[in-house]
C-alpha positions in Angstrom: 0.0 -0.1 0.0 1.4 3.3 -1.2 -0.6 6.4 0.0 -1.6 9.1 2.2 -1.9 9.6 5.9 -3.5 12.4 7.6 -4.5 13.5 11.2 -8.7 13.6 10.9 -10.9 16.2 12.7 -14.5 15.5 12.6 -17.3 18.4 13.7 -21.0 17.5 13.9 -23.3 20.1 12.3 -27.0 20.3 11.5 -26.4 20.7 8.0 -23.6 21.4 5.6 -22.7 25.0 5.1 -23.7 26.9 1.6 -21.1 29.2 0.6 -20.5 32.0 2.6 -22.0 30.6 5.3 -21.0 30.5 9.1 -22.6 27.8 10.9 -22.1 26.1 14.5 -20.8 22.7 15.0 -19.3 20.5 18.0 -16.1 18.7 17.8 -16.9 15.0 17.4 -13.6 13.1 17.1 -10.1 13.3 16.4 -7.6 10.5 14.9 -5.8 8.7 12.5 -7.1 9.3 9.0 -6.4 9.5 5.1 -7.5 7.2 2.4 -4.0 5.2 2.3 -3.9 4.5 5.3 -7.5 4.0 6.1 -7.8 1.3 3.6 -4.2 0.0 4.6 -5.2 -0.5 8.3 -8.6 -2.3 7.0 -6.7 -4.8 5.1 -4.5 -5.5 8.1 -7.3 -6.0 10.9 -8.7 -8.4 7.9 -5.7 -10.3 8.4 -3.6 -9.7 5.3 0.0 -8.7 5.2 0.3 -5.0 4.9 3.2 -2.6 4.4 2.1 1.1 4.3 4.4 3.4 2.7 3.3 7.4 2.9 4.7 10.9 3.8 4.6 12.6 6.9 6.2 15.9 8.0 8.7 17.0 10.3 6.1 18.4 13.1 5.0 17.0 16.1 2.1 15.9 14.5 4.1 13.3 12.3 4.9 11.5 15.9 1.6 11.2 16.6 0.9 9.7 13.1 3.9 7.2 14.0 2.3 6.3 17.6 -1.3 5.7 15.9 0.0 3.4 13.1 2.5 1.8 15.6 -0.9 -0.1 17.6 -2.4 -1.1 14.3 -1.5 -4.8 12.8 0.6 -3.7 9.7 4.4 -2.6 8.9 4.7 1.1 8.9 7.2 3.1 6.1 7.2 6.4 6.5 8.8 9.1 4.2 9.6 12.1 6.0 9.0 15.7 4.0 11.3 18.3 5.4 9.7 21.8 6.3 6.3 20.7 5.4 3.2 19.8 7.9 2.0 16.5 8.0 -1.5 16.1 6.4 -4.6 16.6 7.9 -8.2 16.4 7.3 -11.3 18.5 8.6 -14.4 16.7 8.1 -18.2 18.3 9.0 -21.1 16.0 9.3 -24.6 16.4 9.1 -27.8 15.0 10.9 -28.1 12.7 8.0 -24.6 11.2 8.2 -23.5 13.2 4.9 -20.1 14.5 5.0 -17.9 17.2 3.4 -14.1 16.7 3.8 -10.9 19.0 3.3 -7.9 17.3 3.0 -4.4 18.8 2.3 -2.2 16.4 0.3 1.2 18.4 0.7 3.2 15.6 2.4 1.8 13.2 0.0 2.2 15.2 -3.3 5.8 15.8 -2.1 6.8 11.9 -3.0 8.2 11.4 -6.1 9.0 7.9 -7.7 12.3 7.7 -6.4 10.4 7.9 -3.0 7.9 5.6 -3.7 9.1 2.9 -5.9 11.4 1.2 -3.1 8.7 0.2 -1.2 8.1 -2.5 -4.1 11.8 -4.1 -4.0 10.4 -7.1 -2.1 7.1 -7.1 -4.0 6.3 -10.2 -6.5 3.8 -11.9 -8.8 0.4 -11.8 -7.1 1.0 -9.6 -4.3 -1.0 -6.5 -4.1 -0.7 -2.8 -4.9 -3.2 -0.6 -3.8 -3.1 3.0 -5.0 -5.7 5.7 -4.4 -5.8 9.4 -5.6 -3.9 11.4 -3.6 -0.1 10.7 -4.7 0.8 12.8 -8.2 0.2 11.7 -11.5 4.1 10.9 -12.0 4.2 8.8 -8.9 0.8 6.7 -9.5 1.6 5.9 -13.3 5.4 4.9 -12.1 4.0 2.9 -9.5 1.3 1.2 -11.7 3.9 0.5 -14.2 6.6 -1.1 -11.9 3.7 -3.2 -10.2 2.5 -4.6 -13.9 6.3 -5.6 -14.7 6.4 -7.5 -11.1 3.1 -9.5 -12.1 1.6 -7.8 -9.0 -2.6 -7.2 -9.0 -3.0 -3.3 -9.1 -6.0 -2.0 -7.4 -6.8 1.8 -8.0 -9.1 3.8 -6.4 -9.3 7.5 -8.2 -10.4 9.5 -5.0 -9.7 12.3 -5.2 -10.3 12.2 -8.7 -8.6 14.3 -11.4 -9.0 13.7 -15.1 -5.7 12.1 -15.8 -6.7 9.4 -13.9 -9.1 7.8 -16.6 -5.7 6.8 -18.5 -4.6 5.3 -15.1 -7.6 2.7 -14.8 -6.8 1.3 -18.4 -3.7 0.0 -16.9 -4.8 -1.5 -13.6 -6.5 -4.8 -12.5 -9.4 -3.5 -10.2 -10.9 0.1 -9.8 -13.1 0.5 -6.5 -14.6 4.2 -7.1 -18.5 5.8 -6.4 -21.0 7.1 -8.5 -19.7 10.9 -8.7 -16.1 9.5 -9.8 -17.3 7.5 -12.4 -19.3 10.2 -13.9 -16.6 12.4 -13.9 -14.5 10.1 -15.4 -17.1 8.5 -17.9 -19.4 11.2 -18.6 -21.8 8.3 -17.6 -23.6 7.1 -14.3 -24.6 3.3 -13.1 -24.6 0.2 -15.4 -23.5 2.6 -18.4 -20.4 3.7 -16.6 -19.5 0.4 -15.8 -19.7 -0.9 -19.2 -17.8 1.9 -21.1 -15.0 1.2 -18.2 -14.9 -2.5 -18.9 -14.9 -1.5 -22.9 -12.0 0.5 -22.2 -10.1 -2.8 -20.4 -10.2 -1.6 -17.1 -10.2 -5.3 -15.4 -13.0 -5.9 -12.8 -15.2 -2.5 -11.6 -16.9 -1.9 -8.3 -19.2 1.0 -8.9 -20.8 2.1 -5.0 -23.5 4.2 -4.7 -23.9 4.3 -1.2 -27.6 3.2 0.0 -28.3 2.1 -3.9 -25.8 -0.6 -3.2 -22.8 -1.5 -5.6 -22.1 -2.8 -9.1 -19.4 -5.4 -9.9 -18.4 -5.2 -13.7 -16.3 -8.0 -15.2 -16.0 -9.3 -18.7 -19.6 -8.9 -20.3 -21.5 -9.1 -16.9 -22.9 -6.5 -14.6 -24.5 -7.4 -11.3 -26.0 -5.6 -8.2 -25.1 -6.0 -4.9 -27.5 -4.2 -2.5 -26.7 -2.3 0.6 -27.1 -3.7 4.1 -29.4 -1.8 6.3 -27.8 0.5 8.7 -28.7 3.5 10.9 -26.3 6.2 9.2 -24.8 8.4 11.8 -21.2 9.5 9.9 -20.3 8.1 6.4 -16.5 8.7 6.7 -14.3 5.9 5.6 -17.0 4.1 4.5 -15.9 3.5 0.8 -12.6 2.4 2.0 -14.1 -0.2 4.7 -16.1 -1.4 1.6 -13.3 -1.9 -0.6 -10.7 -3.5 1.7 -13.1 -6.0 3.6 -14.2 -7.1 0.0 -10.2 -7.3 -1.6 -9.5 -9.0 1.9 -12.7 -11.4 1.2 -11.7 -12.2 -2.2 -7.9 -12.7 -1.2 -9.0 -15.4 1.4 -10.9 -17.1 -1.6 -8.1 -17.4 -3.6 -10.0 -16.2 -7.0 -11.3 -12.7 -8.6 -13.5 -10.4 -6.8 -16.9 -11.9 -6.8 -20.7 -10.9 -5.6 -20.1 -12.4 -2.0 -16.9 -10.5 -1.5 -19.0 -6.9 -2.3 -21.4 -8.4 0.2 -19.1 -8.9 3.0 -17.8 -5.1 2.0 -21.3 -3.7 2.6 -21.6 -5.5 5.9 -18.4 -3.8 7.3 -19.4 -0.5 5.5 -23.0 -0.8 7.2 -21.2 -1.2 10.6 -18.9 1.6 9.9 -21.6 4.1 9.1 -22.9 3.4 12.4 -20.4 5.0 14.6 -18.7 8.6 14.4 -14.9 8.7 13.1 -13.0 6.9 10.1 -10.4 4.5 11.6 -12.0 4.4 14.8 -15.7 3.6 13.3 -13.9 0.6 10.9 -14.5 -3.1 12.2 -11.8 -4.0 14.6 -10.2 -7.1 13.8 -12.6 -9.4 15.9 -15.5 -7.4 14.0 -13.6 -8.2 10.5 -12.9 -11.7 11.4 -16.5 -12.5 12.0 -17.8 -10.5 8.8 -15.0 -12.5 6.7 -16.1 -15.9 8.5 -19.8 -15.4 8.1 -21.1 -17.9 4.9 -21.7 -15.8 2.0 -25.3 -14.4 1.2 -24.5 -14.8 -2.6 -21.6 -17.0 -4.0 -22.1 -16.1 -7.7 -19.0 -14.7 -9.2 -18.9 -11.9 -11.9 
């Protein structure tokens, strides 16, 4: 896993602000976050062997990141960026659980290919390379090419989304993205977006739509996977939870991503959205094990 890490602060608000509006809020939670860290920790909690390469600043916050990662079941590999503040996220969550997030990426975007590529030195055929959208185009494309050269399974979550990621998606084995991201990259929604990505050679596609469930596309088949009922209080990190548990489920089975894997991912995401925070809300090691051990509700492959 090569991505970003951030310190999150979540504020509860009655409604998300409009442009120019000042609103009241209450401090709800502070902790470790960032899409790279979220996905790495959740994969590790699912029992996979995970190494996380990410960048931090030379400030006190970097020591907080280091200590929080140290209690998780993964290996952290932190690249120090001089004269830079460790990345942070500010999250506003309303009464429905919807949120808006502002994330700094100064550290993540300071990484260069020479800083990131050594993380793959010990990687081999069949290993996972999981990437998100917080790194620069140069670093992301260099990592994808290096992963392919090593015959790794390359997973890409193009979030935050930028237009160049449409090309990156054609080179990966597995893409996870939501409807808004798919529409930005294809101009389409739902099954039409999945079909377009499959035609473009984008391996297997998992498209999420919150309470609307998910679509799994592989080859010429697209299957709908319903969401799990949940009391939603905070959706932060739900997509990272869904993706990581689905990947872990497929790895445990030893097969390509299937409906049963997304079903387990949906169960884990349903648990995460019922609690406040990002990593703190995600399933624990014991909860992840229980989800992964649960008999599949639907064992069709797609």
